[in-house]
C-alpha positions in Angstrom: 0.0 0.0 0.0 1.2 3.5 -0.8 1.9 6.0 2.0 -1.4 7.8 3.0 -2.3 11.0 1.1 -1.4 14.2 3.0 -4.1 15.1 5.5 -4.8 18.4 3.7 -5.6 16.4 0.5 -8.0 14.1 2.3 -9.7 17.0 4.1 -10.1 18.8 0.8 -11.8 15.7 -0.7 -14.1 15.5 2.3 -14.9 19.2 2.2 -15.5 19.2 -1.5 -18.3 16.7 -0.8 -20.1 18.5 1.9 -18.2 17.5 5.1 -17.0 20.0 7.6 -15.2 19.4 11.0 -18.4 20.0 13.0 -20.5 17.6 10.8 -22.4 15.3 13.2 -25.7 13.5 12.8 -25.8 11.1 15.7 -29.5 10.4 15.4 -29.2 9.3 11.7 -26.1 7.3 12.6 -27.9 5.5 15.4 -30.9 4.7 13.2 -28.6 3.3 10.4 -26.6 1.2 12.9 -29.8 -0.2 14.5 -31.1 -1.1 11.1 -27.8 -3.0 10.4 -28.0 -4.7 13.8 -31.5 -5.9 13.1 -30.5 -7.2 9.7 -27.6 -9.1 11.1 -29.9 -10.7 13.8 -32.4 -11.6 11.0 -29.5 -13.3 9.2 -28.6 -15.3 12.4 -25.1 -13.7 12.8 -25.7 -10.7 15.2 -23.2 -7.8 14.9 -22.7 -5.6 17.9 -21.6 -1.9 17.4 -19.6 0.1 19.9 -19.1 3.9 20.5 -16.4 4.5 17.9 -18.6 3.0 15.1 -21.4 5.4 16.0 -18.9 8.3 16.2 -17.5 7.5 12.7 -20.8 7.1 11.0 -22.2 10.3 12.7 -19.2 12.3 11.4 -20.0 11.4 7.8 -23.7 10.4 7.8 -25.7 11.6 4.8 -22.7 12.4 2.7 -21.3 10.6 -0.4 -17.7 10.8 -1.5 -16.8 10.2 -5.2 -13.3 8.8 -5.6 -11.3 11.3 -7.5 -9.6 8.8 -9.9 -12.9 7.1 -10.6 -15.8 9.4 -9.8 -18.4 6.7 -10.7 -17.1 4.9 -7.6 -18.3 6.4 -4.3 -17.7 5.8 -0.7 -21.0 6.0 1.2 -20.7 6.1 5.0 -23.8 4.1 5.6 -23.7 0.7 7.3 -27.0 -0.6 6.0 -25.8 -1.7 2.5 -24.9 -5.3 2.2 -25.7 -8.5 0.4 -27.6 -11.6 1.3 -25.9 -13.4 4.2 -23.1 -10.9 4.5 -23.3 -10.9 8.3 -21.8 -14.5 8.2 -18.9 -13.3 6.1 -18.3 -10.4 8.5 -18.3 -12.7 11.5 -16.0 -15.1 9.8 -13.5 -12.2 9.0 -13.8 -11.0 12.6 -12.9 -14.5 13.8 -9.9 -14.6 11.4 -8.7 -11.2 12.7 -9.4 -12.0 16.3 -11.3 -8.7 16.6 -14.9 -7.4 16.6 -16.0 -5.9 13.2 -18.9 -3.7 12.2 -19.9 -2.1 8.9 -19.5 1.6 8.6 -20.0 2.1 4.9 -19.8 0.8 1.4 -18.4 1.5 -2.1 -21.0 1.8 -4.8 -19.6 0.2 -7.9 -18.1 -3.0 -6.4 -20.6 -3.1 -3.5 -17.7 -3.7 -1.1 -18.4 -3.2 2.6 -16.2 -0.9 4.7 -15.6 -2.4 8.2 -14.1 -1.0 11.3 -12.6 -3.2 14.0 -12.6 -2.6 17.7 -9.0 -1.2 17.7 -9.8 1.4 15.0 -8.5 -0.4 11.9 -10.5 -0.5 8.7 -11.1 -3.3 6.2 -12.9 -3.7 2.9 -15.0 -6.8 2.3 -15.2 -7.4 -1.4 -16.6 -10.3 -3.5 -13.0 -11.3 -4.2 -12.1 -11.4 -0.5 -11.2 -9.1 2.3 -8.6 -6.2 2.1 -6.9 -3.9 4.6 -7.7 -0.1 4.2 -5.8 1.4 7.1 -4.6 1.3 10.7 -6.8 4.3 11.5 -9.5 6.6 10.1 -7.0 8.9 8.4 -5.3 6.1 6.6 -8.6 4.4 5.7 -10.1 7.7 4.3 -6.9 8.1 2.2 -7.2 4.6 0.9 -10.8 5.1 0.0 -10.1 8.4 -1.7 -7.3 6.8 -3.8 -8.8 3.4 -4.3 -5.9 1.7 -2.4 -6.1 -1.4 -0.4 -3.7 -4.0 0.8 -3.8 -7.8 1.4 -5.3 -8.7 4.7 -3.4 -11.9 5.5 -0.8 -10.1 7.7 -3.6 -9.1 10.1 -5.0 -12.6 10.7 -4.4 -14.2 14.2 
């Protein structure tokens, strides 16, 4: 994976798409997260969020971020998008990583799910397998902006 984009470049991308440092929509985030929880329960593989998941989703809720190098691809910070039986795949990846995972968004063209783990790392669950996006929010946003990802094998327990 390339080094992350400079913070100013990532912030400009976010701002160009409606974000500002004070953007918070906790109510919307909680509703979206609860919908995802209920869907995972329905699938038989319950997912449990934690405070940082809500914080992340609330910072970007309601916004859409086109990827500069491929604007038809967009990052949508909404945890409700998934595919049939995806909760089982998320639980399986969480087991492989030895961490809790919860969806925090998706990518529109490939329908990949962006996941956060309980130590603040980000992963991308794609139909071709899982990928690593970053060790923290800044690196993950850079990866999403640039379309970068890395192999996930090094993160398995």
